[in-house]
C-alpha positions in Angstrom: 37.9 -29.0 -81.6 39.3 -27.8 -78.1 38.5 -31.3 -76.5 41.6 -33.4 -75.7 41.4 -37.0 -75.4 44.4 -37.0 -74.9 64.0 -48.5 -62.1 65.4 -47.0 -64.9 68.6 -48.6 -63.3 71.2 -46.0 -64.1 73.8 -48.7 -65.1 76.1 -47.6 -67.6 79.1 -50.5 -66.8 79.1 -52.2 -69.8 77.6 -50.0 -72.6 80.9 -48.6 -73.2 84.1 -50.4 -71.4 87.1 -48.0 -71.1 87.2 -44.1 -72.2 90.3 -43.9 -74.0 93.2 -41.2 -72.9 91.7 -37.7 -74.5 93.0 -36.8 -78.1 92.1 -32.8 -78.4 90.2 -32.2 -81.3 88.5 -29.1 -82.2 87.1 -29.2 -85.8 83.5 -27.9 -87.2 81.9 -31.7 -86.6 82.6 -32.4 -82.8 82.3 -29.0 -81.6 79.8 -27.2 -84.0 78.3 -23.8 -83.9 74.8 -24.2 -82.4 72.3 -21.4 -81.9 69.6 -22.8 -79.6 71.3 -22.2 -76.3 71.4 -18.9 -76.2 69.5 -17.3 -79.1 73.6 -16.2 -80.2 75.6 -18.3 -82.3 78.0 -20.4 -79.8 80.1 -23.3 -79.7 78.3 -26.5 -78.5 81.3 -27.1 -76.3 80.2 -23.9 -74.1 76.6 -25.4 -73.7 76.2 -26.7 -70.4 73.6 -29.4 -71.7 73.8 -32.5 -73.9 73.9 -31.0 -77.8 73.2 -33.0 -80.2 73.4 -31.8 -84.3 72.0 -33.5 -87.2 73.9 -32.4 -90.3 73.0 -32.0 -93.7 75.2 -34.8 -94.8 74.0 -36.8 -92.0 70.4 -36.8 -93.8 71.4 -37.1 -96.6 72.9 -40.3 -95.8 69.9 -41.6 -93.9 67.4 -43.7 -95.6 64.2 -40.9 -94.2 61.6 -39.3 -96.1 60.4 -36.7 -93.2 61.9 -34.8 -90.6 60.1 -37.1 -88.0 62.2 -39.9 -89.1 65.4 -38.3 -89.0 64.3 -37.2 -85.5 63.8 -41.1 -84.7 66.3 -42.8 -87.0 69.5 -39.9 -86.1 68.3 -38.1 -83.1 67.2 -41.8 -81.2 64.4 -39.2 -79.8 60.7 -41.1 -79.1 58.2 -40.3 -82.3 55.0 -41.1 -82.3 52.1 -40.7 -84.4 48.5 -41.7 -85.3 48.8 -41.2 -88.7 52.6 -40.4 -89.3 52.6 -42.4 -93.0 55.6 -41.6 -95.4 55.5 -37.7 -95.1 55.6 -38.0 -91.2 51.7 -36.2 -90.8 51.1 -35.4 -87.1 54.6 -36.8 -85.3 55.0 -36.0 -81.8 58.4 -35.5 -80.3 58.8 -36.9 -77.1 61.8 -35.3 -75.0 62.7 -37.1 -71.4 59.5 -39.5 -71.1 56.4 -37.0 -70.8 54.1 -39.7 -72.6 50.9 -38.6 -73.9 52.0 -34.9 -73.0 55.2 -35.0 -74.5 53.8 -32.8 -77.8 53.5 -29.6 -75.1 56.8 -30.2 -73.7 59.2 -30.4 -76.3 59.4 -27.1 -78.0 59.9 -27.2 -82.1 61.4 -24.2 -83.7 62.7 -23.5 -87.5 65.4 -20.5 -87.1 64.9 -20.0 -83.8 60.8 -19.3 -84.5 58.2 -21.1 -82.8 56.7 -24.1 -84.7 55.1 -25.5 -81.6 51.2 -24.6 -81.5 48.9 -23.0 -79.2 47.0 -26.1 -78.7 47.9 -29.9 -78.4 47.6 -30.0 -82.2 50.6 -31.5 -83.6 53.5 -29.4 -85.8 52.9 -29.4 -89.5 56.0 -31.6 -90.3 54.7 -31.8 -94.1 55.0 -28.3 -94.4 58.7 -28.2 -94.2 61.0 -29.8 -97.1 63.8 -32.2 -95.7 65.7 -30.9 -98.7 65.6 -27.7 -97.1 67.1 -28.3 -94.0 71.2 -27.6 -93.1 71.1 -29.1 -89.6 69.1 -29.9 -86.5 70.5 -28.8 -83.4 68.4 -30.9 -80.5 69.3 -29.3 -77.2 68.1 -32.1 -74.3 67.0 -30.2 -70.9 64.6 -27.3 -69.9 65.0 -24.4 -72.1 62.4 -22.0 -70.6 65.2 -19.1 -69.9 66.3 -19.0 -73.4 62.5 -19.7 -74.9 59.8 -19.6 -72.3 56.5 -21.7 -72.0 56.6 -25.3 -73.3 60.5 -25.9 -73.4 60.6 -28.5 -70.1 61.8 -31.5 -71.9 64.1 -30.0 -74.7 64.3 -28.0 -77.5 64.6 -29.1 -81.6 65.9 -26.3 -83.7 65.7 -26.8 -87.5 68.0 -24.6 -88.9 67.2 -24.2 -93.0 70.3 -23.6 -95.6 71.9 -20.4 -96.6 74.5 -21.2 -98.6 74.1 -21.2 -102.5 72.3 -23.9 -103.7 70.1 -24.8 -107.1 68.9 -28.3 -107.0 65.8 -30.5 -107.5 64.9 -34.1 -105.8 62.6 -36.2 -106.5 61.7 -39.7 -104.6 58.8 -42.2 -105.4 58.0 -45.4 -103.6 55.8 -47.4 -101.7 52.3 -46.8 -101.1 51.6 -44.7 -104.1 54.3 -42.1 -102.6 55.8 -39.5 -104.4 57.6 -36.5 -103.5 59.4 -33.3 -105.4 61.6 -30.5 -103.9 62.9 -27.7 -105.6 65.7 -25.2 -103.8 67.3 -22.1 -104.9 69.6 -19.4 -103.1 71.9 -17.3 -104.5 74.1 -14.5 -103.0 74.5 -11.3 -105.3 78.0 -9.8 -104.5 76.9 -6.4 -106.0 73.6 -5.9 -104.2 75.4 -7.8 -101.1 71.9 -9.8 -100.6 70.5 -13.2 -100.7 67.2 -14.4 -102.6 66.3 -18.2 -101.8 63.1 -20.6 -102.5 62.0 -23.9 -101.9 59.0 -25.7 -103.4 58.3 -28.8 -102.2 54.9 -31.1 -103.1 53.9 -34.6 -101.7 51.2 -36.9 -102.4 50.9 -40.5 -101.4 48.0 -43.1 -101.2 48.9 -44.2 -97.8 48.7 -48.1 -97.0 46.1 -47.9 -94.8 42.4 -47.1 -95.7 41.7 -43.8 -95.7 45.1 -42.7 -95.0 46.0 -40.8 -98.4 47.7 -37.6 -98.4 48.5 -34.8 -100.4 50.6 -31.5 -99.6 53.0 -28.6 -100.6 54.7 -25.9 -99.2 56.2 -22.6 -100.7 59.1 -20.7 -98.8 60.7 -17.3 -100.1 63.9 -15.7 -98.2 65.4 -12.8 -98.5 68.4 -11.3 -96.6 70.5 -8.2 -97.0 73.9 -7.2 -96.0 73.5 -2.9 -95.2 76.8 -2.5 -93.9 79.4 -4.5 -92.3 77.9 -4.0 -89.0 73.6 -4.5 -89.8 71.7 -6.8 -92.0 68.0 -7.4 -92.5 66.3 -10.7 -93.3 63.2 -11.7 -94.5 60.9 -15.3 -94.5 57.5 -16.1 -95.8 56.0 -19.5 -96.3 52.7 -20.7 -97.5 51.6 -24.6 -96.9 48.6 -26.5 -97.9 47.6 -29.9 -97.0 44.7 -32.5 -97.1 44.6 -35.8 -96.0 42.4 -38.5 -94.3 42.2 -40.3 -90.9 41.9 -43.7 -90.6 41.4 -44.0 -86.8 42.5 -46.7 -84.9 42.6 -50.6 -84.8 40.2 -52.2 -81.8 42.6 -54.6 -79.3 46.0 -54.7 -78.9 49.0 -53.9 -81.2 48.9 -56.8 -84.1 45.1 -58.0 -83.9 42.3 -57.0 -86.0 42.5 -55.7 -89.8 45.6 -53.1 -89.3 44.3 -52.0 -93.3 40.7 -51.3 -92.7 39.6 -47.7 -91.3 37.6 -47.6 -88.1 34.0 -47.4 -88.9 33.5 -44.2 -87.6 36.5 -42.5 -89.3 35.7 -44.3 -92.8 35.7 -40.8 -94.8 37.5 -38.7 -92.2 39.2 -35.7 -94.2 41.2 -32.7 -92.7 42.2 -29.5 -95.0 44.9 -27.3 -93.8 46.1 -23.9 -95.0 48.7 -21.9 -93.3 51.5 -19.3 -93.5 54.1 -18.3 -91.4 56.1 -14.7 -92.1 59.2 -13.6 -90.4 60.6 -9.9 -90.5 64.2 -9.7 -88.6 67.3 -8.2 -88.4 70.6 -7.2 -86.7 72.9 -4.4 -86.2 76.2 -4.2 -84.0 75.4 -1.6 -82.1 79.2 -1.4 -80.5 81.8 -3.3 -80.4 81.2 -5.1 -77.8 76.8 -5.3 -78.1 74.7 -7.2 -80.9 71.3 -6.4 -81.1 68.6 -8.7 -82.6 65.2 -8.6 -83.5 62.6 -10.9 -85.2 59.0 -10.0 -85.5 56.9 -13.0 -86.2 53.2 -13.9 -87.7 51.8 -17.2 -88.3 48.1 -18.5 -89.1 46.3 -21.4 -89.8 42.6 -22.4 -90.6 41.9 -26.1 -90.6 38.9 -27.8 -91.9 37.3 -31.4 -90.3 34.9 -33.1 -92.0 33.2 -35.9 -90.4 31.4 -38.5 -92.3 30.1 -40.9 -90.2 28.4 -37.7 -88.2 26.9 -36.2 -91.0 23.4 -38.2 -90.9 20.2 -36.5 -89.7 20.3 -39.2 -86.2 23.6 -37.6 -85.2 22.5 -34.1 -86.1 19.5 -34.4 -83.8 21.7 -35.5 -81.2 23.7 -32.5 -81.4 26.9 -33.8 -83.0 28.7 -31.4 -85.2 30.2 -33.1 -88.7 32.0 -29.8 -90.0 34.5 -28.3 -87.7 36.3 -24.8 -89.1 39.4 -24.3 -86.6 41.4 -21.0 -86.7 44.6 -20.2 -85.2 47.0 -17.1 -85.3 49.9 -15.7 -83.4 52.9 -13.5 -83.8 55.1 -12.2 -81.6 58.3 -9.9 -81.2 61.9 -10.6 -80.1 64.0 -8.1 -79.5 67.4 -9.6 -77.8 70.9 -8.4 -77.0 74.4 -9.9 -76.4 76.6 -7.8 -74.5 80.7 -8.5 -74.1 81.5 -7.8 -70.6 85.4 -8.6 -70.9 86.5 -10.4 -67.8 82.8 -10.4 -66.3 82.1 -12.6 -69.5 78.7 -12.4 -71.7 75.3 -11.2 -71.4 72.6 -12.2 -73.2 69.3 -10.5 -72.5 65.9 -9.3 -74.3 61.7 -9.4 -74.4 59.5 -11.9 -75.8 56.2 -10.8 -76.6 53.2 -12.8 -78.1 49.8 -12.9 -78.9 47.9 -15.9 -80.1 44.1 -16.9 -80.8 42.1 -20.0 -81.8 38.5 -19.8 -82.6 36.0 -23.3 -83.4 32.8 -23.2 -85.5 31.0 -26.0 -85.4 28.0 -26.3 -87.7 25.9 -27.7 -85.0 25.8 -24.2 -83.8 28.6 -24.2 -81.2 31.7 -22.3 -80.8 34.6 -22.3 -78.6 37.2 -19.1 -78.6 40.6 -18.6 -76.7 42.9 -15.5 -76.6 46.6 -15.7 -75.0 48.8 -12.6 -74.5 52.4 -13.7 -73.0 55.4 -11.3 -72.2 58.2 -12.2 -70.9 62.0 -10.7 -69.5 65.0 -12.9 -69.7 68.7 -12.8 -69.1 71.6 -15.3 -69.6 75.3 -14.3 -68.0 78.5 -16.3 -68.9 81.0 -15.6 -66.1 84.4 -16.9 -66.3 85.6 -18.2 -63.3 89.4 -19.4 -64.4 90.2 -19.9 -68.3 88.7 -23.5 -68.2 85.5 -22.7 -66.0 83.0 -21.0 -66.6 80.0 -20.1 -64.1 76.5 -20.1 -66.2 73.3 -18.1 -65.2 70.2 -17.3 -66.3 66.3 -16.1 -65.3 63.0 -15.3 -67.1 59.8 -14.4 -65.8 56.7 -14.5 -68.1 53.3 -13.7 -67.4 50.3 -15.0 -69.7 46.7 -13.4 -69.6 44.1 -16.0 -71.1 40.4 -15.4 -72.0 38.0 -18.2 -73.0 34.7 -18.4 -74.2 32.5 -21.1 -74.8 29.3 -21.4 -76.5 26.9 -25.2 -76.1 24.2 -25.2 -78.0 23.1 -28.4 -76.9 23.0 -27.3 -73.2 22.4 -23.6 -74.3 25.1 -22.3 -71.8 27.2 -19.8 -72.7 30.8 -20.3 -70.4 33.6 -17.9 -70.2 36.8 -17.5 -67.9 39.7 -15.0 -67.6 43.0 -15.6 -65.5 46.2 -13.8 -65.3 49.1 -16.1 -64.5 52.9 -16.0 -64.0 55.7 -18.3 -64.0 59.3 -18.2 -63.6 62.5 -20.2 -64.9 66.4 -20.1 -64.2 69.2 -21.6 -64.8 72.1 -22.6 -62.8 75.5 -24.4 -64.5 79.3 -24.7 -64.3 80.6 -25.8 -67.3 84.5 -27.3 -67.5 86.4 -27.4 -70.5 89.5 -29.5 -69.8 90.4 -29.3 -73.3 89.8 -28.0 -76.6 85.8 -28.6 -77.4 85.4 -30.9 -74.5 83.1 -30.1 -71.5 81.9 -31.4 -67.9 79.0 -30.1 -66.7 76.8 -29.6 -63.7 73.3 -27.9 -64.2 70.6 -26.7 -62.1 67.1 -25.9 -63.9 63.5 -24.9 -63.2 61.2 -24.5 -66.6 57.1 -24.0 -67.1 54.6 -24.7 -69.3 51.3 -22.7 -69.4 48.1 -24.9 -70.4 47.3 -24.9 -73.8 43.8 -23.7 -75.2 42.2 -27.1 -75.5 43.1 -28.0 -72.5 40.5 -25.6 -71.0 37.8 -28.1 -72.3 36.7 -31.7 -71.1 34.5 -34.6 -72.4 31.8 -35.3 -70.2 30.5 -38.1 -68.2 28.2 -39.8 -71.0 30.8 -38.9 -73.6 28.0 -37.4 -75.9 28.9 -33.7 -75.3 31.6 -31.5 -73.5 32.0 -29.0 -70.9 34.2 -26.5 -70.1 36.7 -26.7 -67.0 38.8 -23.7 -66.6 42.3 -22.3 -67.0 44.9 -24.9 -65.2 47.7 -23.7 -63.3 51.3 -23.7 -64.6 53.4 -26.9 -64.5 56.5 -26.6 -63.4 59.6 -28.6 -63.5 62.7 -28.5 -61.5 65.9 -30.4 -62.7 69.3 -31.6 -62.0 71.9 -32.8 -64.6 75.5 -33.6 -64.8 77.5 -35.0 -67.8 80.2 -34.7 -70.2 81.3 -34.4 -73.8 84.5 -35.7 -74.8 87.1 -36.9 -77.7 89.0 -40.0 -77.9 91.7 -41.3 -80.0 91.1 -42.3 -83.5 88.7 -39.4 -83.8 85.9 -41.5 -81.7 83.2 -39.3 -79.9 81.9 -40.0 -76.8 79.0 -38.4 -74.5 76.9 -39.2 -71.4 74.4 -37.0 -69.1 72.9 -38.1 -66.1 69.3 -36.1 -64.8 66.7 -36.0 -62.5 63.3 -34.0 -63.4 60.8 -33.6 -61.2 57.4 -31.8 -62.2 55.0 -29.8 -60.0 51.4 -29.5 -61.3 52.2 -31.2 -65.1 49.4 -30.8 -67.2 48.2 -33.9 -68.4 44.7 -35.8 -69.5 42.6 -37.8 -66.7 40.0 -39.9 -68.1 39.3 -40.9 -64.4 38.1 -37.7 -63.4 35.6 -35.8 -65.8 37.4 -37.0 -68.6 39.6 -33.9 -67.8 42.9 -32.7 -68.1 44.4 -31.8 -64.4 47.0 -30.5 -62.5 48.5 -34.0 -62.0 50.6 -35.3 -58.6 54.2 -35.0 -58.9 56.1 -37.1 -60.9 59.7 -38.0 -60.9 61.9 -38.9 -64.2 65.6 -40.2 -64.0 67.6 -40.5 -67.4 70.9 -41.7 -68.6 71.9 -40.5 -72.2 74.6 -41.5 -74.0 76.6 -42.0 -77.5 79.7 -43.0 -79.0 80.9 -42.2 -82.8 83.5 -44.7 -83.9 85.5 -44.6 -87.0 85.7 -48.3 -87.3 88.1 -48.3 -90.1 88.9 -45.9 -92.8 85.5 -45.7 -94.7 83.1 -47.2 -92.2 81.8 -45.3 -89.1 79.6 -46.3 -86.2 77.0 -44.4 -84.3 75.5 -45.9 -80.9 73.1 -44.2 -78.9 71.3 -45.1 -75.6 68.5 -43.5 -73.6 67.3 -44.8 -70.2 64.6 -43.3 -68.7 62.2 -43.9 -65.5 59.3 -41.7 -65.2 56.8 -42.4 -62.2 54.2 -40.9 -60.2 56.3 -39.9 -57.1 53.2 -39.4 -54.8 49.6 -39.5 -55.0 46.7 -42.5 -56.1 49.3 -43.5 -58.6 52.4 -43.6 -56.9 55.3 -45.3 -58.1 53.2 -46.1 -61.4 54.9 -45.2 -64.8 54.0 -42.7 -67.0 51.8 -44.4 -70.1 53.3 -43.8 -73.8 57.0 -43.3 -72.0 59.0 -46.4 -72.8 62.3 -47.1 -70.6 64.7 -48.1 -73.6 65.3 -46.0 -76.7 68.6 -47.0 -78.6 69.8 -47.2 -82.3 73.0 -48.3 -84.0 74.1 -46.7 -87.1 76.8 -47.7 -89.5 77.7 -45.6 -92.3 80.2 -47.3 -95.1 81.8 -45.1 -97.7 83.3 -46.3 -101.3 85.4 -43.7 -102.1 83.8 -40.4 -102.6 80.8 -41.5 -104.7 79.5 -44.1 -103.2 77.6 -44.6 -99.9 75.7 -47.4 -97.7 73.5 -46.7 -94.5 72.3 -49.1 -91.8 70.3 -47.8 -89.0 68.7 -50.0 -86.2 66.2 -48.3 -84.0 65.0 -50.1 -80.9 62.0 -48.7 -78.6 61.4 -50.4 -75.6 57.9 -51.5 -73.9 55.5 -49.4 -72.7 51.6 -48.6 -71.3 49.1 -47.9 -73.2 47.7 -44.4 -72.7 44.9 -44.7 -70.2 46.3 -47.1 -68.0 47.7 -44.9 -65.4 47.5 -47.8 -62.7 50.1 -50.2 -64.6 47.2 -52.8 -64.9 47.1 -53.6 -68.3 49.0 -55.3 -70.8 51.7 -53.1 -72.2 52.8 -51.9 -75.7 55.4 -54.8 -77.2 58.8 -53.2 -77.8 59.7 -53.1 -81.3 63.0 -52.8 -83.7 63.6 -51.3 -86.8 66.2 -52.0 -89.8 66.4 -49.4 -92.3 68.8 -49.5 -95.2 70.0 -46.6 -97.6 72.1 -46.6 -100.4 73.6 -43.9 -102.5 75.2 -43.0 -105.8 76.9 -39.7 -107.2 77.3 -39.9 -110.9 78.4 -36.0 -111.9 76.1 -33.8 -111.3 73.2 -36.5 -110.0 72.7 -38.4 -106.9 70.9 -41.4 -106.8 70.0 -43.2 -104.1 67.7 -46.5 -102.9 65.9 -46.4 -99.6 64.1 -49.3 -97.5 62.3 -48.5 -94.7 61.6 -51.2 -91.8 63.1 -54.2 -94.1 61.6 -56.8 -92.1 58.1 -55.9 -92.2 58.0 -55.4 -88.7 54.2 -55.3 -86.7 54.1 -52.2 -84.6 52.7 -49.2 -82.8 54.4 -46.1 -81.6 50.9 -45.2 -79.8 48.2 -46.7 -78.4 45.5 -46.8 -75.7 42.9 -48.4 -73.1 40.2 -46.8 -71.8 36.5 -46.3 -71.4 33.7 -44.3 -74.0 35.6 -46.4 -77.1 32.8 -46.4 -79.6 33.3 -50.8 -80.3 30.4 -50.4 -83.2 28.0 -47.8 -84.2 26.1 -46.5 -81.1 27.8 -49.1 -78.5 30.3 -47.4 -76.5 32.8 -49.6 -74.4 35.8 -50.2 -72.7 38.7 -51.9 -75.4 42.9 -51.3 -76.2 43.1 -50.1 -79.6 46.3 -48.6 -81.4 47.4 -46.8 -84.7 50.0 -49.4 -86.4 53.0 -48.0 -88.2 54.2 -48.2 -91.9 55.1 -51.8 -93.2 58.1 -52.0 -95.5 58.4 -49.5 -97.7 61.0 -49.1 -100.5 61.6 -46.0 -101.9 64.3 -44.4 -105.2 65.3 -41.1 -105.2 67.1 -38.8 -107.1 69.0 -35.6 -106.6 70.3 -32.8 -109.5 72.4 -30.1 -108.8 72.7 -27.5 -111.7 76.0 -26.5 -112.3 
């Protein structure tokens, strides 16, 4: 289980011509309150970073049926996977061009709690009901001062609804897909408490052979106000899913039988069960100091079955056909925020996290890893003038890692233990030249530790694994300038330019004994910009563009691009309203060409660029909202992930070198209905 096969020309002239005279605007849509930047509520204009907020209204208008699609379609983030389907299974979010290492450099949270696992596996997006999301906060750039390990490219925080709800929604459409959600939340004045529940089920046959999926989740919440200074909160979640894995298609994108499962993936099945629990609270200790604390626990059990290896011959060769993989982690996060009057605001805290992962193979193999992370941090906002703030922050994190590997084929028992530390810091100036509008400059250093499945590698004959040890922490140093502006007529414009240099970046290297390594230095240059316009009274437009140049700065692959990192990401969205009860949505997403995973020398063909067109229609009739969604209108054939390398099984028992890819879904049509109880 733990083996992981794993000029931007910064030209913005012409993208947006001339910025009009600034027009002050302070409504919550333009300057929303966010919690992801400091772990306490603050206005987006107070954050010296590029901040995106995808609202509940934005989600409702779109044609998406899962969170991964929302991040791609509305957030203009690079989202990919090997079996996304209509429920987003296995989606990976890439912020700032990390390619195949993206999963470990974008931190995913739900209500401030980690969803990102201790290995390189994906988030269980399918365990989160889309209808339960109030908003999605996206903070671009390093976030290790605030959240520690793994936030080098950015942070995505899913904020769930905390207002009264009593509704259900259903969706049905292509590939035998059906989705149902019921959401309830009610505040009781007498007890000063809120009780909430969300239930989600989904099933899909998938469009490829062996791409079926079934899943469900139950989410329970309780909040109680103790007095005007204190509250407690509890969240409990259970989720379960079962899905097939069709595998890749041999050849370059567009070739081969895209519907067929690969011969050695036919019958593959994953079964996942997991829970999350959070107990937290807050207390206004003094008129100047707010205390907040969370205790969380998360565990999952995954069963992997590979039919291709379930034969006497495969067993004789030492292959396992069944793997039972268990993970758990728990954390404690107390933090405080103190108003120091003219000296500004100070946020400080302590994070403690323990995690364990173990795999038991039916051939007698066993793997286990234990992690213990603890860190102290602070961030300080110091007012220099009425308009200018100086922000600083620092975190020091120490990780104790232990691992054990029992290999029944080689009859070896290998273990390792290592204690390592890493630091992060933030230095920034934030100039609020108008209410809700900012210019900022920021220097940041963030880091990540190796995941537990990055301790192992595949051997040179592709028939077993070897233990390679615990890698050094990765460090990322970035420089960024940007602005957030409002223009005449209610238009909104933002832009940021950055440089991100990583040292000891942890990446998979197929040329060095098929293992993970601390790579040569990598340099990333980027531009990100967006414009929102009210074209007509009932017609609005949103345009977003990212230019990313990710290259090795030195070493054997100097000036070569990072594979699976497109240079251009762009989207265009139009929203049209016919009165207050009818709306139309058109979304266009463009992903530029990129090198196949494994092509570090940039010597092979590129995966082609692709453009997807989506449409959504919503009609409100009293307590009902009915809709039609069409995804990939023009039935574009494309792939979000592909690779090139040796050790690819071309036919039973025949290993060789080949391109391969995982095709994206063709056109899909969905009918939706949502009923709100009065």
